[in-house]
Every structure is written in structure tokens, then in C-alpha cells.
N, C-alpha and C positions, 0 to 999 in steps of 0.2 A: 504494501500500499505507500502510496504516495502523502507527502507531508506539505505543509507548506516551506519547508526548506527547498523542494524540488519547483518550484515556483521560479520563473527567472524573470529579473529585471532589467530594464535598461541601466546601462547602455550595451547589452546584450545584445549581438548583431543578427541573431537569428531572430529577434522581434520584428527586424524591418526586411525580413525574408518573405515571398510569399509561399504559402501552404500548397503541399500538393494534395489533388482530388484521392478519395479513397474510391477504389475500384470493387472490391469484394469486402465485407463486412465479415474478416476473420473472429478468431477466439482474440488475436494482438489487439484490436480494434475495439472490441468489447471490452477488456482488461485496460485499454488506455482508458476509457470512459469511466470506470469504476474507480482507476487512480486519478482523475481528473477531480471527481467529486470529492473522495478525501483528502486530496489537496484543499481543496475551497474549503470545505468543512474544518480543516484542522487551521486551516488560516482566519476563519471566523472566530474559531473557538480563543482566538488569539486575540481579538478586537472585540472590546466591550462595546463599542458604537457604531459597529458596522455589521452588515449582512454580506455573505457571499453569495452575488445572484448570479454570476455567470463566469464561465473560464473556456478560453478558446485551446487547443492542443499546444498550440505554439509556445503558448506560457508555460508547459511542460516541458517542455525543449522538444515536441514532436512537431516537426512540420508536415501535418496532415490538417485537412480541411474538416475538423471535428470541435463542436461547440456543446456546452453543456449551459442549460438555464435555468432556473430555479422554479419548481412548480408553484409556491406561491409566497410572493415576496413581501405579505403581510404576516405572517406565520414562522417566528424564527425557529418553532418548534418542527415545522415540516420541513424535514431536509433532504427531500427527494428532488429530482432534475429530471428534465427531459436531454436526451443528446438530439442533436442536428448534424447530419451528415452531409459535405456538401452544399452547405447554404449560400443561397445568393439571393440576391434582393434584385426583384425582376419589375418593381415598380416603385417609386417615392411617389407619395400623394401628400395632400393637405399642403401647409406652411412649414417654414423652417421656424423651430423653437429654441430657445436658447436655456439651457439647463446646468446644475452642475454634474459633474462627473468624475470618479475615479476608478483607478484600475491596480488590481493585485499587483502587477507589472510596472506600476510608477508610483512606487512608494511613497506614502506620506504628501503627495502633491493631488490636488483637486484642480476640475478646472472649468470655466464657464463655456460650454460646447454646443456648438448650432448642430442641430440634426432634424429632419423632417418629421414630423408629426405624425404620419402614417406611411406603412410601408406595407408591401406584399412580399412574401417568402418563400422560396421553393426550396427543399432540401428531402432527404432520405432519412427515416425514422432508424431506430435502431436493428429492425426485422430488414432493412434496406426497401421498404415501401415509401414512394413517394409521398410527403406531405407538404399540403400549401397553407399557410399562415399569413391572416391580414391581421396586421398589428398597431395599434394606436399606442398615444402615452407612452410609457414608461417602458413596456415590453419592447416597441418600436425602437428605443432609445438602445435600448439592452442588444436588441438583436443588430441595429448597424454596428455598434460599439465591436462587438465580438465579430462580425463578418470583417469588420475593419480588420482585426488581427489576423485573418486566415488570408489576408492580402497584403501583410507587411506594413500596416498603419497604424498607429497609437493615437490615442483620443489628443494627446497635445497636440500633433500636427495640424488638427481641425482649429487651434486657437492663434488670433492673428494678434491680439490685444497685449501685451504682457501684463497688464492690470487686473486681467480674468484668472489668475493662479491663487489657490487657495491652499489652507493646510487646515486640519483638524485639530482643534484643542483638546485638553485634559476631558473637558465635559462634553466633548460631542457636538462642538461648534465651529462651523466652517469660519476661520477669520483671511482674508487676504493678505498674501505674502508679499513681504518686503521686496521693492525691485531690485535693491541690489543682492538680494539673496538669491533671487531669479537668475539674474545676471551670471553670477559664479554658479550655478548649476549646469554642469557641462551637458546634461543629457536631454535640457530644453533647447536647446540651439548648438 
């Protein structure tokens, strides 16, 4: 089983690489999905104010187009996930909305990120059957974030304004990061 220590972070160059399509769902892919879930939950268990909502395989250093998404974002006791294999956005809809995002591979940095308010996604489930998802709100944001990972894109790549970076305080609130601190952080630029 993987743990939070198996989650790679910037500046690891693998996070900037495109992941490969999965052609056959093998026992190794099934194990990868289980390992991704355990790493996400282990990370969550170490963070009192955060929820592990999703993870892409590249974040555990596997360049495969596999993502997991928590089944219930409102219930921290529901520790189940759905897996999507070869997910792709087939349509962006609605308007562009800005909201805060964080990432297990960009430790302790959050950003105010633009995303489409609605999307349509096509993927395979764990049994190899095609699924189509119409998503809006938080689910649409998460899907865009994770599918970006499969394309070598990290959420900070969408932020053009240096005033849009934040950190989490000890009591779980977001506060702007000082501009000088951002300038010194080599993973951002």
C-alpha cells in the first residue's frame, strides 16, 4: 500500500509530462487505483483541515491516464472513490469561474484558479466500460484539475496574477502569500 510519502511534488519533472493511455485494465492498473486511494487517505489523515478529494496516477509517479475522485465531498467518513481511466474533457460549457484550489503535489500553496463552470467528460470505469459525466460546480473543477495532471499541467499554470496565491493557516483559513515569498519559490516560476 502506498502512503503520503509516495506522492511526488513539484519540482519533480514527471508532473510536467503527459501520461500514457491505458489500453487494457490489468491487475497492475487495479492495484495502482488501490494504491492511489491509500496514498490520498494517508495524506488526508495527516491534514486536520483538508480533504483528499482526488489524485492522478502521475502524482504517485505512474505516468498512466488514471484518476480517482472521492464519491462524497461532504462526508469525510465516506472514504470511497471512483476511478476514471483515460478521462478526457469533450466539452467545456457555462462560464469561467474563479475559486481556490490546492494540490497534494504543490504542498502548502493554494491558488485562485479559473475553470469552466460545466464540463462533459468521457472515460472508462474500472471494469473497462465507457462512462460519460456531465459535471458542474466543484466536481467540474476537480475533474479539470485531475485531467490537467494527465496532460502535464499543474493548477499553478493557470494563475497569471501573483496576488492569487495563498497558504493555509493553522486554524484552516486561507491567507495571501507575501509577494517576496512567492518570488523565492522556484516551483512557481
